[in-house]
N, C-alpha and C positions, 0 to 999 in steps of 0.2 A: 078159436081164440085162446082157450086154455093151453092148447098144444104149442102155439106161438109163444105164449108167456113162458112155458117150460123151457123152450129153446133159448130164450133170451136170458132168463135168470139162472139156468142151470148149465146148459151145454156150452154156451158162449164163454162164461167165466172159466169153465173147466178147460176148454180148448186154449184159452189165453194163458192159463197157468202152465199147461203142458208145454206150450210154445216157449214161455219164459224160462221154464226149467231146462228145456233143451238148449236154449240159447246160452244159459248160464254154464251148462256143462261144456259146450263148445268153447266158450271164452275162457273158462277157468282151467280145464284139464283136457278137453277134447274127448273123443269117444273111443280112441284106440290106445292100447298099451304101447309104450315105446321100448326101444332096445335097452335103454337105461333101466326101465321098470323090470325087465326080465331077469336082471342080475339078482341073486339071492338077497333076501332081507336079513340075513344073519349078520352078526357083529362084524365079521370079516368075510368078504367075497373071495373065494379061491379061484384064481384065473391062471391059465397057461397061455403064453404067447410064444409062438414059434416063428422064427425068421432068421436071416443072416445078420446078427447083431454087429459083427465087425464092419460089414458094409454100411449098416445104419449109422454107426458112430463115425465112420470115415466120411460119410456124405451128410453129416448132420447140418451143415450150413447150406445145403441145397434144398430148395423147397420142392422136394420130390417124394412121392409115396413109393414104398416097395411092398411086394407081396408078403403076406404073413397068414398065420392061422391062429385063431383064438379058441380056447376050450374052457368051458365053465359049466356049472350046474345052475339051472334056472330056478325061478321062484317055485315052480311046481315039482322040483326034484329031478328033472330030466337032464341028462348029460347032453350038452350042446357043443357042436364043433362048427365053426364058420370060417370061410375064407374072408380075409380082411386085407386092408392096406394100412401101413403105419409110416409115420415120418417123425423126425425130431421137431420139437417146437420150443418156444421160450427164448426170447432174444438174449437175455442175460445168462440164463442157466445153461444155454448151449455153449456159451464161452467158458464158463468156470467149472461146470460139473463133469465128472468122469462119465456119468450116464445121464443123457438129457431127458426132459419130459417128452411125452409122446402124444401124438394125435392119432386116434384110431378111427378108421373110415370103413363103415359097413356098406354092403351093396343095397342101394335104395330099392331096386327091383325085388331083391330077396326079402327085404323087410315088408314091403307092401303086399307081396304074394302070400305072406304069412298073416296078413291082417294087422301088422304093426304100423305105427306111425313112421313116416319117412325121414325122421331126424336121424341121420346116419353117421354123425360125428360125435365122438366123446373125447374129452381131454383126460389124459392120465398124468398126474403129477408123480414123478418117480423119485426114488432116492437120488441124492446128488453125488455123494462120494462112495467109492467102492469099499473103503475101509471105514467102519463105523465103530466107535467105542461104545460098549454097552449092548444090551440085548436088543433094544429097539432104536431106530433112527429118530431121536427125540425131536429134531427140527421138523421132520415130516409130520409127526404126530401132533405137534403144537400147531402146525398150519391147519391140519385137519380139525383141531379143536377151535381154531379161529373161525372156520367155515360153520361149524356146528353152533358156535356161540351166536353168530349172526342169524342162523336159523331159529334159535330160541327167541331172539329179539324181534325178528321180522320174518313173516311167512314169505314176503317178496324177496326171495334170495335163492342162490344156486343150491340145489340139492347135491349132496356128495355121499359117496360110499367108500369105506375103507377096504382095501383089497390086499391080499397076499398074492403076489404074482410070481409064477414060476417061469422064468425066461429061458427058453430052450433055443440054443444056436443050432440051426438045422445044418449048417455047413460042417461043423466039427463035433456035433452031437454033445456039446457041453451044456451045462445048465447052472443057474443060480436062482435064489429066491430073495425077494425084497418086498417090503410094503410099499403101497402106492395109494393115491387118492383118485377116484373116478369122479368126474364132474359132469353134470348134465349139460346138454348143448344149450347155447343161448337161444336158439329158435324154440326149443321146447319150453324153456323158462318163459319166453314171450307168449307162448300159447297159454300157459298157466295164468299169466297176468292179463291176458286179453289184449296184449299190445304187441306191436312189431318192433324189433330192435332196429336202431338206426345208428350210423356213425355220425356222431355230432361232436363238434369241437367248439371251444369258447362258450361253454354253457354258463349262463348267468344265474345267480341265486334266485332272481325274480322269476325265472322260468320253471322253478321247481316248487313243490309244496314245502313250506317252511319246516313242518314237523317231520315229514318223510326224509327230507335231505338232512335235517338236524340229527336224526337217528343214525344215519350213515356217518355223518361227521363225528359225532361223539363216540360211536363204535370204533372208528379208525383211531381216535385219540386213546380210547381205552386199551386197545391192543398195541399202541405205540407205532402205528403205521403211517409213514410220511411218503410212501411210494405211490402216490396217486395225485391226479391233477385235473381239476375241472376244465381249465383252459385247453389242455392238450388231450383231454378225454382219456387220460392214462389210468389203466386198471379200474375203469368204470365202464359199465355198459348202460347205454341210454335207451329208455323206452318211452317215447312220446305217447300221450293219451290219444285215443281215436279222434277227439275233438281238437287236438293240438293245443290244449290249454296249459297243461302242466307236464313236465318231463320227470320221469322216475329214473333214478340212477341206482344201479346195483353194483356193489364192490366185489372184487375178486383179487386173487394173487396176493397172498399175505406173507410171503417168505421174507420180506424186508422188515416186518413188524418187530418191535422190541419184544413182544410176547414170544415170538419164534426164535429170535436171536441167532439167525443163521451165521455161520462163521464167515461166509463170503459176502454178507450184506455190507454195502458201503453207501453212505449218504452222499448226496450231491454236494459238492464244495460250497455252492451258494446257499445251502441250507444252514451252514454255520452252526451245526449242532455238536454238542459235546460227546454224544454217544448214541448208539442205535436204540438204547432203551429209554432215552429221555423223550418224554411226551411233549408234543407241540400241537396246538389247535391250528389247523391249516385255514379254516374258514370261520369267521366270527358270526355269531347270531346278531340279527338286528332287533329281534323281538324277545323280550324277557319272558313272556308267557309261553312262547314256543320252546324256549330253553328249559323252563320249568317242566313242561309237558314231557320232554325227552328225558330229563334227569329223573323224573318220577318213574317213568317207564323202565329206565335202567335199574333203578333201585328195586322195583317190583320183581325184577328178574335176577337179582343178586344171588339168592339162595339156589335157584335153579342152575345158574352158571357154575357156582362153586361145587354143587353136588355133582354136576356133570364131570367136572375136572377130577374130583375125588374118586368117582366111581369108574373112571376111564382106566382100564387095566393095561393099556399099551404104552404107558409112560413109566419110566423108572422113578422110584420114590423121590430122588433128588429133583428131577425135572418136574415132577408133579408139585412139589413144594414151591419151586421157583415160579411155576405158572400160577398157582393159587395166590402167592404173595404179590405177584405183579398185578393181578386183577384186584386184590384187596387194596393195594395202594391207590388205585383209581377210585374205589368207593370211599376211601378215607378222604380223598380230595373233594369229591362232590358232596360229601356230607356237610362240609362247610360251604354253605351256599354263597356267602360273601366272596370266598376265594374262587368258587366255581364261576361266579359272574365275572370276576377279573380275568379268568382264563378264557371263557367262551363268549362273553358279551362284547359286542363292538362298542368302542369308545372313539369319539372324534380324534383323540390323541394318537389313535392307531395309524392315522394317515401319515 
């Protein structure tokens, strides 16, 4: 009898806890390291990509991968060389940039044979123009800071790594170096969230958590980004919950943001905006309490955001001042709650 009591009160709860913890690990991060995780955790990841870049640029409008090799030092300090495939990506940037963003595809079989997760695609946001004034490509660095800013505000966001890429043209043996941003795959983000990504269009506010979406909405306002759309699912990834009650949306692609101020950024004519750096609230809040929750959360992260910008060594001093001032102008606005409500809160007259 005592033995049975011991089983019930000690072993059963212990087994339950172990099972729950295992389930939490699977849903939040999984039990295997990913290829994204293997890249160094240093401030800058040094990478070499070898391929025929003339062919890549010539065929940038074709949705076709070509063979390449990637070399880097992993988190354990080991030199790694892998056969990969690369292709150009980015609908707008492929048209206007001298060098397009890339999608890197690893071998799933190779990854799984090494005990890595089979998330085999990583986006690389490259420099845009070959000739850049100044030491660093400021627009790229500002877009990196936009991603890191949302990381600070919300753990449910894309992880990014800053990389210095040595591009080696295997055909003519020439090379050049530029900074880039590595972005984790959407599937890996979904694993961390415990949700599966879906292509969803015409998302309604009622389908999302008011506070979670409110944070996305106000963040986009803070960085001056209007290049997103709930109805079209533009520059948002949707993650329905397992019970299909609420949809989580995660933003990405911030090169059109006023904070970044890319030279090629053009607003849609129907937006009727005076300039790329002017802020507009795209979706109004219905609930004043949800708005206050989001604004308070933003205020709590103010010093962290400004310190991150100030300590970021890859921005020229002028660009750093511009970035800080742009963020401060947002905080000046929301400090006046009456004005903030006029900007963010829905009014019947908005119809």
